[in-house]
C-alpha positions in Angstrom: -152.8 -147.6 -4.4 -152.6 -144.6 -6.3 -148.7 -143.0 -5.6 -150.8 -139.5 -5.6 -152.9 -136.9 -3.3 -154.2 -134.2 -2.9 -155.4 -132.8 0.3 -157.0 -129.5 -1.3 -160.6 -131.6 -2.3 -162.7 -133.7 -2.9 -166.8 -133.9 -3.2 -169.7 -136.4 -3.2 -173.2 -136.2 -4.1 -173.9 -134.6 -0.9 -171.2 -132.4 0.3 -167.5 -130.7 -0.9 -164.5 -130.8 1.3 -162.2 -128.0 1.0 -158.5 -128.9 3.1 -160.5 -131.1 5.6 -163.1 -128.8 6.5 -167.1 -128.9 5.1 -167.7 -126.2 2.4 -171.5 -125.6 3.4 -171.2 -126.0 7.1 -168.0 -124.3 8.3 -166.3 -121.9 5.7 -169.3 -120.6 4.0 -170.0 -117.6 5.5 -167.3 -117.7 7.8 -164.4 -116.7 6.1 -163.8 -113.8 3.3 -161.8 -114.9 -0.2 -158.9 -113.6 1.3 -158.5 -115.3 4.5 -159.6 -118.6 1.7 -156.5 -117.7 -0.5 -154.2 -118.1 2.5 -155.8 -121.3 3.9 -155.7 -122.6 0.3 -152.5 -121.9 -0.4 -150.7 -122.3 3.2 -152.6 -125.1 4.4 -154.0 -123.1 7.3 -156.4 -120.5 8.0 -155.3 -117.2 8.7 -154.9 -115.0 12.1 -156.5 -112.1 12.2 -152.6 -110.3 11.6 -151.7 -112.3 8.5 -155.4 -111.7 6.9 -154.8 -107.6 7.2 -151.3 -108.0 5.5 -152.9 -110.5 2.3 -155.8 -108.5 1.9 -153.5 -105.1 1.6 -151.1 -107.2 -0.8 -153.9 -108.7 -2.8 -155.7 -104.9 -3.6 -152.2 -103.2 -4.1 -151.7 -105.0 -6.8 -155.1 -105.0 -8.6 -155.5 -102.5 -10.3 -152.7 -99.5 -12.0 -153.9 -98.5 -15.1 -153.3 -98.6 -18.4 -150.5 -101.5 -18.2 -149.2 -103.7 -20.6 -151.9 -106.2 -18.6 -155.0 -104.4 -19.4 -154.5 -103.5 -23.2 -154.0 -107.5 -23.4 -157.1 -107.9 -21.7 -159.2 -105.4 -24.0 -157.6 -105.7 -26.8 -158.6 -109.5 -26.4 -162.0 -108.9 -25.8 -162.3 -106.9 -28.7 -161.4 -110.4 -30.8 -163.6 -112.5 -29.1 -165.9 -110.8 -26.9 -168.0 -113.4 -25.9 -165.3 -115.4 -23.9 -164.0 -112.9 -20.7 -162.1 -116.1 -19.4 -159.8 -115.9 -22.6 -159.4 -111.8 -22.5 -158.2 -111.9 -19.1 -156.4 -115.1 -19.5 -153.7 -113.5 -22.1 -153.5 -110.4 -19.6 -152.4 -112.2 -16.8 -150.3 -114.5 -19.0 -147.8 -111.5 -18.6 -148.5 -111.3 -14.7 -143.9 -112.2 -15.8 -141.0 -110.9 -14.0 -141.3 -108.0 -16.0 -144.7 -106.5 -14.9 -146.7 -107.3 -11.6 -144.3 -109.8 -10.8 -141.0 -109.4 -9.6 -142.0 -110.3 -6.0 -141.3 -113.2 -6.3 -137.2 -112.2 -6.8 -137.3 -110.0 -4.9 -138.5 -112.2 -2.4 -135.9 -115.1 -3.2 -133.0 -113.2 -2.0 -134.7 -111.6 0.8 -135.8 -115.4 2.0 -131.6 -116.9 0.5 -130.2 -113.5 3.6 -132.6 -114.5 6.3 -131.5 -117.7 6.1 -127.4 -116.8 6.0 -128.5 -115.0 9.1 -125.5 -112.8 9.9 -123.9 -110.0 8.2 -126.8 -108.4 6.3 -126.0 -105.7 5.3 -122.1 -107.6 3.2 -125.3 -109.6 1.9 -126.7 -107.1 0.3 -123.8 -105.6 -0.9 -122.9 -108.7 -2.8 -126.6 -109.0 -4.2 -126.3 -105.3 -6.1 -122.9 -106.1 -6.9 -123.9 -109.4 -8.6 -126.5 -107.8 -10.0 -124.3 -104.6 -11.9 -121.7 -107.2 -13.1 -125.0 -108.5 -14.9 -126.8 -105.9 -15.8 -130.0 -107.1 -14.4 -131.6 -105.2 -12.3 -132.8 -106.0 -8.8 -136.0 -107.3 -8.3 -138.2 -105.3 -6.3 -136.5 -102.1 -7.0 -137.1 -99.1 -9.4 -140.5 -98.2 -11.1 -140.7 -96.0 -14.8 -143.7 -94.0 -12.9 -143.7 -93.2 -9.3 -140.4 -91.3 -8.2 -138.4 -91.1 -6.2 -140.3 -93.5 -4.1 -143.1 -95.6 -4.5 -146.4 -94.4 -2.5 -147.5 -98.0 -1.6 -144.7 -98.6 0.3 -144.2 -97.3 3.0 -148.4 -98.1 3.3 -147.8 -101.4 3.3 -144.9 -101.2 5.7 -147.1 -99.5 8.3 -149.7 -102.3 7.7 -147.7 -104.9 8.1 -146.4 -103.2 11.2 -150.0 -102.3 12.5 -150.7 -106.1 12.0 -147.7 -107.2 14.1 -145.1 -109.0 12.0 -141.9 -109.9 13.4 -140.6 -107.6 10.3 -137.3 -109.6 9.4 -137.7 -109.2 6.2 -139.3 -105.7 5.8 -136.0 -104.7 7.2 -134.4 -107.1 5.4 -135.9 -105.3 2.2 -134.7 -102.1 3.3 -131.0 -102.4 3.7 -130.8 -104.0 0.9 -132.3 -100.4 -0.1 -129.9 -98.6 0.9 -127.7 -101.0 -0.4 -129.0 -100.7 -4.4 -128.2 -96.5 -4.1 -124.8 -96.9 -2.4 -124.3 -99.1 -5.3 -126.4 -97.5 -8.1 -124.8 -94.2 -6.9 -128.7 -92.6 -7.1 -132.0 -93.7 -5.3 -134.1 -96.1 -6.1 -137.6 -96.7 -5.0 -138.6 -100.1 -2.8 -141.7 -100.8 -5.3 -144.8 -102.2 -4.6 -144.0 -106.0 -6.3 -140.7 -105.6 -3.9 -142.6 -105.0 -0.5 -144.7 -107.0 -0.7 -142.8 -110.5 -1.5 -141.0 -109.1 1.9 -145.1 -109.1 3.3 -145.7 -111.9 2.6 -142.7 -113.9 3.3 -143.5 -112.5 7.0 -146.7 -114.5 6.8 -146.0 -117.6 5.9 -146.3 -117.7 2.1 -144.2 -119.8 0.5 -141.7 -118.4 -2.7 -143.9 -121.0 -4.4 -147.1 -118.8 -4.1 -145.6 -115.6 -4.7 -146.2 -114.5 -8.6 -149.3 -116.8 -8.5 -150.4 -114.2 -5.6 -150.0 -111.4 -8.0 -151.8 -113.2 -10.6 -155.1 -113.9 -8.4 -154.5 -110.0 -7.4 -154.4 -108.8 -10.7 -157.3 -111.3 -12.1 -160.2 -108.7 -10.1 -158.5 -105.9 -11.3 -159.2 -107.1 -15.0 -162.9 -108.0 -14.8 -163.5 -104.6 -14.1 -161.6 -104.4 -17.3 -163.8 -106.3 -19.2 -167.0 -104.5 -17.7 -165.5 -100.9 -18.7 -164.3 -102.8 -22.4 -167.7 -103.4 -23.4 -169.0 -100.4 -22.5 -166.3 -98.2 -24.1 -164.7 -100.3 -26.6 -161.4 -98.6 -26.3 -159.5 -101.7 -28.1 -160.5 -99.9 -31.1 -159.4 -96.5 -30.7 -155.9 -98.5 -29.2 -156.4 -100.0 -32.5 -156.8 -96.7 -35.0 -153.8 -95.5 -33.0 -151.2 -98.2 -33.8 -152.4 -97.6 -37.2 -152.4 -93.8 -37.3 -148.8 -93.7 -35.0 -146.5 -96.1 -36.6 -146.2 -95.9 -40.0 -144.8 -98.8 -42.5 -142.0 -98.3 -44.2 -139.5 -100.5 -46.7 -137.1 -102.6 -45.2 -133.8 -100.6 -46.7 -131.8 -103.0 -48.3 -127.8 -103.4 -49.0 
């Protein structure tokens, strides 16, 4: 008997079954892409409130202009113009704890705090002290461009509250934000990935899926970059500017 099994999907000559439901007769035309992402990730179909929140999260992270992720995709496409999946894959490899994927670390902090269940302000202060001592940024806070605040964050909170989520993770993130400002003695915005980490926890998305949600979202944006790159060849301009603006110097010797 096999010791490994899957509950995701199976197929035979006449049908495809996804998590116990027939793809053709029960899913196609009945559920959206967002609902299917939740279904495959969480093992159950979402209610309208969960769908609204997840959809907002996916839209938020889809695009942010000339990021390293987009540049990697365009440069790779210039090298393999007939392989868009390779170019998009190269960009998606950069979804990380530095770019676009910090909701994972933020979610772990929030999840631990809720499990602790009491004296949350003290918990937030402890988290900040630990990160300051280790000289590691608190995930979900700060943004190189959006100052003093990330404009996406309050809108995400608004959407979640309109959808009727419980709000315990959002509340804890806001508490953590106050502790961050106090500990660092300056205001650091709750960025979009921090907000998304809280929202995904609110709707029951597991921690193991957090960064994957960012990958799913950003893939949609990169498709747009692939299409435009084939029209504009911006990667060649990036190459030219690099050659012209980063001069070569002989290494110094002792």
